[in-house]
LUMVEX-299188 format. One record per residue: residue in one letter; x, y, z of N, C-alpha, C, CB in turn. Coordinates in steps of 0.1 Angstrom, whole numbers, plus 5000, padded with zeros to 4 digits. Glycine has a CB too. Layout:
N
SITE  A  X  Y  Z  X  Y  Z  X  Y  Z  X  Y  Z
...
***
This chain:
176
SITE  X  1298  2477  2673  1289  2470  2665  1294  2457  2647  1280  2483  2661
SITE  X  1298  2473  2640  1305  2470  2634  1313  2465  2624  1305  2470  2637
SITE  X  1324  2465  2633  1338  2462  2633  1334  2448  2638  1350  2472  2642
SITE  X  1330  2441  2648  1332  2433  2651  1328  2424  2648  1332  2434  2658
SITE  X  1311  2431  2634  1308  2420  2626  1319  2415  2616  1298  2424  2619
SITE  X  1327  2429  2611  1338  2433  2605  1351  2418  2604  1343  2449  2613
SITE  X  1354  2417  2613  1362  2411  2616  1358  2396  2616  1366  2417  2626
SITE  X  1341  2394  2619  1344  2381  2621  1332  2375  2607  1341  2376  2639
SITE  X  1330  2382  2597  1333  2380  2582  1344  2377  2577  1330  2388  2576
SITE  X  1355  2382  2576  1371  2382  2568  1369  2373  2576  1385  2394  2569
SITE  X  1374  2370  2589  1375  2360  2598  1372  2341  2581  1357  2365  2616
SITE  X  1359  2344  2585  1352  2330  2584  1355  2334  2569  1333  2326  2590
SITE  X  1355  2341  2555  1355  2342  2540  1373  2337  2541  1349  2361  2532
SITE  X  1382  2346  2546  1395  2338  2553  1396  2323  2551  1395  2340  2569
SITE  X  1384  2322  2564  1385  2303  2565  1381  2295  2559  1380  2297  2573
SITE  X  1367  2301  2545  1363  2290  2536  1372  2293  2524  1347  2289  2532
SITE  X  1381  2302  2521  1389  2303  2513  1399  2291  2509  1395  2313  2518
SITE  X  1405  2287  2525  1411  2281  2531  1407  2262  2526  1408  2288  2544
SITE  X  1402  2266  2529  1382  2253  2534  1384  2249  2517  1356  2268  2540
SITE  X  1381  2257  2506  1385  2253  2496  1397  2250  2485  1380  2255  2493
SITE  X  1411  2258  2484  1421  2255  2484  1420  2249  2488  1429  2259  2486
SITE  X  1426  2237  2503  1428  2228  2506  1425  2216  2500  1425  2229  2515
SITE  X  1404  2217  2494  1401  2208  2493  1408  2205  2480  1389  2206  2496
SITE  X  1407  2221  2474  1420  2214  2458  1431  2203  2461  1432  2228  2451
SITE  X  1434  2203  2468  1451  2198  2470  1446  2186  2472  1462  2203  2484
SITE  X  1436  2184  2484  1435  2171  2487  1428  2169  2479  1431  2166  2498
SITE  X  1417  2169  2472  1415  2158  2455  1423  2157  2443  1402  2161  2446
SITE  X  1435  2168  2443  1454  2162  2432  1452  2152  2444  1477  2174  2433
SITE  X  1459  2154  2456  1467  2143  2461  1456  2131  2459  1472  2145  2478
SITE  X  1447  2133  2464  1438  2115  2466  1440  2118  2448  1413  2112  2476
SITE  X  1440  2121  2441  1442  2112  2422  1454  2105  2427  1447  2125  2403
SITE  X  1462  2115  2428  1473  2112  2422  1477  2094  2428  1485  2126  2424
SITE  X  1471  2095  2444  1469  2082  2460  1461  2070  2447  1453  2092  2481
SITE  X  1456  2073  2441  1448  2066  2434  1449  2056  2421  1442  2074  2433
SITE  X  1458  2061  2414  1463  2069  2406  1486  2061  2405  1457  2089  2414
SITE  X  1482  2053  2409  1496  2053  2422  1509  2050  2413  1495  2037  2437
SITE  X  1500  2039  2404  1505  2032  2393  1511  2033  2379  1499  2027  2392
SITE  X  1513  2046  2378  1511  2063  2371  1522  2063  2379  1496  2075  2372
SITE  X  1527  2067  2393  1531  2086  2398  1554  2077  2392  1525  2094  2432
SITE  X  1548  2090  2395  1563  2091  2395  1572  2097  2404  1567  2096  2385
SITE  X  1581  2094  2410  1591  2104  2423  1585  2124  2420  1617  2102  2417
SITE  X  1588  2129  2407  1585  2137  2407  1563  2141  2417  1591  2137  2391
SITE  X  1557  2133  2411  1547  2141  2413  1547  2137  2430  1532  2137  2402
SITE  X  1554  2125  2434  1556  2128  2448  1565  2139  2448  1562  2116  2458
SITE  X  1571  2139  2449  1570  2155  2449  1564  2166  2447  1575  2159  2446
SITE  X  1558  2173  2437  1546  2179  2437  1537  2179  2444  1542  2179  2430
SITE  X  1532  2168  2450  1520  2167  2464  1528  2168  2478  1510  2148  2464
SITE  X  1539  2174  2473  1549  2182  2491  1550  2188  2492  1560  2184  2498
SITE  X  1552  2195  2478  1553  2212  2478  1534  2216  2481  1560  2221  2456
SITE  X  1528  2209  2468  1509  2215  2478  1511  2221  2487  1496  2205  2485
SITE  X  1514  2207  2497  1510  2202  2512  1517  2216  2519  1519  2183  2519
SITE  X  1536  2219  2515  1541  2225  2521  1537  2243  2517  1555  2219  2521
SITE  X  1534  2245  2509  1524  2258  2497  1509  2260  2505  1518  2248  2475
SITE  X  1508  2251  2515  1495  2253  2521  1505  2255  2534  1481  2239  2521
SITE  X  1507  2248  2536  1508  2249  2550  1518  2265  2557  1517  2233  2554
SITE  X  1521  2275  2550  1528  2283  2548  1521  2289  2547  1535  2284  2542
SITE  X  1507  2291  2540  1496  2300  2538  1487  2302  2550  1487  2295  2526
SITE  X  1490  2292  2554  1479  2286  2563  1480  2296  2574  1482  2270  2567
SITE  X  1497  2291  2573  1505  2298  2591  1501  2313  2586  1531  2296  2595
SITE  X  1495  2327  2568  1500  2335  2571  1487  2340  2573  1508  2340  2563
SITE  X  1475  2330  2579  1464  2334  2576  1464  2350  2591  1453  2318  2577
SITE  X  1451  2355  2589  1448  2364  2605  1443  2354  2606  1437  2380  2608
SITE  X  1432  2342  2613  1434  2334  2623  1446  2334  2630  1430  2323  2619
SITE  X  1457  2329  2625  1465  2326  2626  1479  2334  2632  1465  2322  2616
SITE  X  1478  2342  2623  1492  2355  2631  1479  2372  2640  1508  2366  2606
SITE  X  1467  2364  2637  1458  2382  2644  1450  2370  2660  1435  2396  2624
SITE  X  1440  2362  2660  1428  2362  2663  1436  2350  2671  1414  2361  2651
SITE  X  1448  2340  2674  1454  2331  2681  1457  2340  2691  1464  2322  2675
SITE  X  1466  2345  2688  1479  2355  2699  1465  2366  2708  1494  2371  2684
SITE  X  1454  2370  2702  1442  2375  2711  1440  2372  2723  1432  2372  2707
SITE  X  1437  2359  2714  1426  2347  2730  1433  2344  2738  1418  2330  2727
SITE  X  1441  2338  2727  1464  2338  2744  1454  2347  2753  1490  2354  2737
SITE  X  1457  2359  2748  1457  2371  2756  1451  2372  2766  1453  2379  2752
SITE  X  1437  2376  2764  1423  2383  2759  1418  2370  2773  1417  2381  2736
SITE  X  1424  2355  2765  1408  2346  2778  1418  2333  2780  1386  2338  2768
SITE  X  1416  2326  2790  1423  2306  2789  1412  2300  2787  1433  2297  2804
SITE  X  1396  2312  2791  1387  2302  2782  1391  2289  2767  1377  2312  2776
SITE  X  1394  2297  2761  1397  2288  2745  1406  2281  2745  1400  2296  2732
SITE  X  1421  2281  2757  1434  2279  2754  1431  2260  2753  1447  2286  2768
SITE  X  1430  2254  2761  1423  2237  2752  1421  2236  2735  1404  2235  2758
SITE  X  1414  2242  2728  1410  2242  2718  1421  2247  2709  1398  2249  2720
SITE  X  1428  2260  2713  1440  2268  2706  1451  2253  2711  1445  2289  2716
SITE  X  1453  2249  2728  1465  2241  2718  1460  2224  2712  1481  2238  2730
SITE  X  1450  2224  2707  1446  2208  2699  1452  2222  2687  1422  2196  2698
SITE  X  1450  2231  2681  1450  2236  2673  1463  2234  2666  1447  2245  2677
SITE  X  1472  2241  2684  1483  2239  2684  1494  2228  2679  1482  2241  2693
SITE  X  1489  2221  2690  1494  2207  2680  1488  2200  2666  1494  2195  2690
SITE  X  1484  2198  2665  1484  2198  2648  1488  2197  2638  1484  2202  2644
SITE  X  1491  2219  2640  1501  2221  2634  1514  2220  2636  1500  2228  2631
SITE  X  1516  2217  2650  1534  2209  2652  1536  2197  2649  1539  2207  2666
SITE  X  1523  2188  2643  1521  2176  2644  1525  2176  2627  1506  2171  2650
SITE  X  1515  2183  2616  1515  2196  2601  1530  2194  2598  1512  2217  2606
SITE  X  1534  2200  2608  1551  2199  2609  1558  2188  2603  1557  2197  2622
SITE  X  1560  2186  2608  1565  2172  2612  1566  2157  2606  1558  2171  2621
SITE  X  1549  2156  2605  1548  2152  2584  1549  2155  2581  1543  2150  2573
SITE  X  1548  2167  2576  1560  2176  2559  1579  2169  2557  1563  2203  2565
SITE  X  1580  2175  2571  1596  2177  2573  1597  2154  2569  1602  2187  2597
SITE  X  1589  2149  2578  1591  2134  2575  1586  2131  2561  1582  2125  2586
SITE  X  1581  2133  2555  1576  2126  2541  1587  2136  2532  1556  2129  2537
SITE  X  1590  2145  2532  1602  2152  2526  1615  2143  2527  1604  2166  2532
SITE  X  1616  2137  2534  1629  2131  2541  1626  2118  2538  1633  2134  2559
SITE  X  1615  2106  2534  1611  2099  2533  1609  2105  2516  1604  2095  2543
SITE  X  1602  2106  2507  1605  2107  2493  1623  2113  2491  1593  2119  2486
SITE  X  1627  2122  2492  1643  2121  2491  1650  2108  2497  1649  2134  2500
SITE  X  1649  2103  2502  1652  2089  2514  1652  2074  2500  1633  2087  2531
SITE  X  1639  2076  2494  1632  2072  2479  1645  2077  2468  1615  2084  2477
SITE  X  1639  2088  2466  1654  2094  2456  1662  2085  2455  1663  2106  2462
SITE  X  1675  2086  2462  1688  2086  2467  1689  2068  2463  1689  2093  2484
SITE  X  1676  2064  2471  1677  2049  2469  1678  2043  2455  1666  2043  2476
SITE  X  1671  2057  2448  1663  2053  2433  1653  2043  2436  1673  2046  2420
SITE  X  1643  2050  2445  1631  2042  2446  1618  2053  2454  1635  2025  2455
SITE  X  1604  2051  2457  1605  2056  2464  1598  2046  2471  1603  2066  2462
SITE  X  1596  2049  2480  1584  2042  2493  1569  2044  2491  1586  2051  2508
SITE  X  1565  2039  2481  1555  2041  2478  1540  2038  2484  1557  2038  2468
SITE  X  1541  2033  2493  1525  2029  2498  1530  2041  2511  1519  2008  2504
SITE  X  1540  2034  2521  1551  2046  2534  1540  2063  2530  1578  2049  2525
SITE  X  1549  2063  2518  1545  2079  2516  1526  2087  2509  1560  2085  2503
SITE  X  1521  2069  2502  1508  2070  2503  1501  2072  2515  1503  2061  2497
SITE  X  1511  2061  2531  1501  2067  2538  1500  2080  2545  1497  2060  2545
SITE  X  1512  2087  2544  1521  2098  2545  1506  2108  2546  1533  2100  2531
SITE  X  1512  2112  2527  1503  2120  2520  1483  2123  2526  1506  2112  2505
SITE  X  1481  2105  2527  1465  2115  2534  1464  2108  2548  1447  2112  2523
SITE  X  1477  2112  2555  1475  2117  2572  1476  2130  2571  1487  2113  2584
SITE  X  1487  2140  2564  1486  2151  2561  1474  2151  2561  1492  2155  2551
SITE  X  1466  2148  2549  1452  2159  2548  1448  2155  2556  1441  2160  2537
SITE  X  1444  2145  2562  1433  2143  2576  1440  2150  2587  1431  2125  2582
SITE  X  1451  2160  2587  1459  2164  2601  1451  2177  2597  1478  2164  2603
SITE  X  1456  2183  2585  1449  2195  2578  1439  2194  2576  1453  2199  2567
SITE  X  1427  2192  2572  1409  2183  2576  1406  2189  2588  1408  2164  2579
SITE  X  1412  2188  2601  1414  2187  2610  1417  2200  2622  1421  2181  2606
SITE  X  1424  2198  2614  1429  2214  2619  1418  2229  2612  1448  2217  2612
SITE  X  1415  2228  2604  1406  2241  2596  1392  2234  2604  1406  2240  2573
SITE  X  1388  2219  2610  1372  2221  2618  1381  2222  2630  1358  2207  2617
SITE  X  1385  2223  2635  1390  2229  2647  1389  2248  2645  1406  2222  2649
SITE  X  1397  2252  2639  1396  2264  2632  1379  2275  2631  1401  2258  2617
SITE  X  1375  2265  2625  1358  2270  2621  1353  2267  2638  1347  2254  2607
SITE  X  1355  2265  2646  1348  2266  2657  1359  2274  2669  1343  2252  2660
SITE  X  1371  2271  2669  1380  2292  2672  1375  2307  2666  1399  2293  2662
SITE  X  1364  2302  2654  1360  2319  2654  1352  2313  2660  1355  2331  2642
SITE  X  1339  2310  2656  1322  2308  2665  1328  2310  2684  1313  2284  2661
SITE  X  1342  2303  2687  1344  2307  2704  1347  2319  2705  1355  2299  2713
SITE  X  1360  2327  2697  1359  2341  2695  1352  2350  2701  1356  2343  2685
SITE  X  1342  2346  2693  1332  2363  2689  1329  2356  2700  1317  2368  2673
SITE  X  1321  2349  2704  1314  2349  2713  1325  2354  2731  1308  2333  2710
SITE  X  1336  2350  2733  1345  2350  2741  1357  2370  2737  1353  2332  2737
SITE  X  1351  2380  2730  1364  2387  2721  1353  2397  2729  1370  2386  2700
SITE  X  1355  2400  2741  1349  2416  2743  1355  2425  2730  1355  2423  2760
SITE  X  1337  2438  2729  1332  2441  2713  1346  2451  2715  1313  2450  2709
SITE  X  1354  2452  2717  1362  2467  2723  1381  2462  2723  1354  2473  2745
SITE  X  1380  2445  2718  1392  2442  2718  1392  2443  2703  1396  2429  2726
SITE  X  1376  2437  2695  1380  2434  2679  1384  2449  2676  1365  2426  2667
SITE  X  1380  2461  2686  1382  2470  2672  1401  2466  2671  1377  2492  2675
SITE  X  1411  2465  2680  1419  2463  2678  1424  2457  2667  1420  2460  2683
SITE  X  1416  2443  2673  1422  2436  2663  1417  2432  2650  1425  2427  2667
SITE  X  1398  2441  2647  1400  2447  2630  1408  2463  2619  1385  2449  2629
SITE  X  1420  2467  2633  1427  2475  2628  1442  2466  2622  1427  2486  2639
SITE  X  1443  2456  2630  1455  2448  2628  1449  2437  2613  1460  2437  2646
SITE  X  1436  2435  2607  1435  2427  2596  1439  2441  2585  1417  2418  2595
SITE  X  1432  2454  2591  1430  2458  2580  1447  2465  2571  1417  2468  2582
SITE  X  1457  2464  2584  1469  2469  2581  1478  2458  2573  1475  2475  2594
SITE  X  1473  2446  2580  1477  2437  2569  1476  2433  2555  1475  2430  2573
SITE  X  1461  2436  2556  1458  2434  2544  1461  2447  2534  1446  2430  2544
SITE  X  1467  2460  2536  1470  2472  2535  1482  2463  2529  1471  2483  2547
SITE  X  1490  2465  2539  1509  2457  2539  1504  2443  2526  1517  2446  2564
SITE  X  1499  2428  2531  1494  2422  2510  1495  2431  2500  1476  2418  2505
SITE  X  1487  2438  2502  1479  2450  2491  1495  2453  2479  1472  2471  2503
SITE  X  1504  2464  2490  1519  2471  2485  1525  2460  2483  1528  2480  2495
SITE  X  1524  2448  2486  1539  2444  2487  1539  2427  2477  1544  2443  2507
SITE  X  1523  2431  2467  1522  2423  2462  1516  2429  2442  1515  2415  2473
SITE  X  1520  2444  2447  1522  2458  2436  1536  2455  2428  1523  2474  2446
SITE  X  1530  2451  2422  1549  2447  2412  1545  2460  2402  1552  2425  2400
SITE  X  1554  2470  2403  1562  2484  2388  1565  2478  2383  1575  2494  2388
SITE  X  1551  2484  2373  1556  2482  2358  1569  2491  2349  1542  2485  2349
SITE  X  1579  2479  2351  1592  2475  2341  1589  2491  2329  1590  2453  2332
SITE  X  1585  2494  2323  1583  2498  2316  1588  2518  2323  1570  2492  2312
SITE  X  1586  2520  2324  1579  2533  2338  1597  2534  2339  1565  2524  2361
***
């Protein structure tokens, strides 16, 4: 039971961090859109960069790396929700690619298609928000559907994942 609790808490904490991070990015983008008259191509590139970095972070989380594959393997009851989350992810990637192409096209032409880029930025934010909301539901579904003995393997993966992140982020001192 402790393993299940640890796993669920780890997923919820990670999800809360993702929501907070996304909220900051969304606020930055919405402020940029509101102040669009003063925005430059660099501002649009930075907004796209923020969303792209969030997408990368999003795909490296425990929910994506461990929970979704475990649910796919253990039960088909969550398939509609998993398919929706997967579809939203594919849509995010498509939106980000398209947005990057529009910005690059605008740079080549010497102008940015402001309304089009702003609409795409808002659409990207809306899509990320829906994905986060659906994943919140997914954690509740996983808690109900995944048997206790399967949580042990998931928790072991979480711990291993956290340990590898700690060792890869440790930078040795140059003076040593």
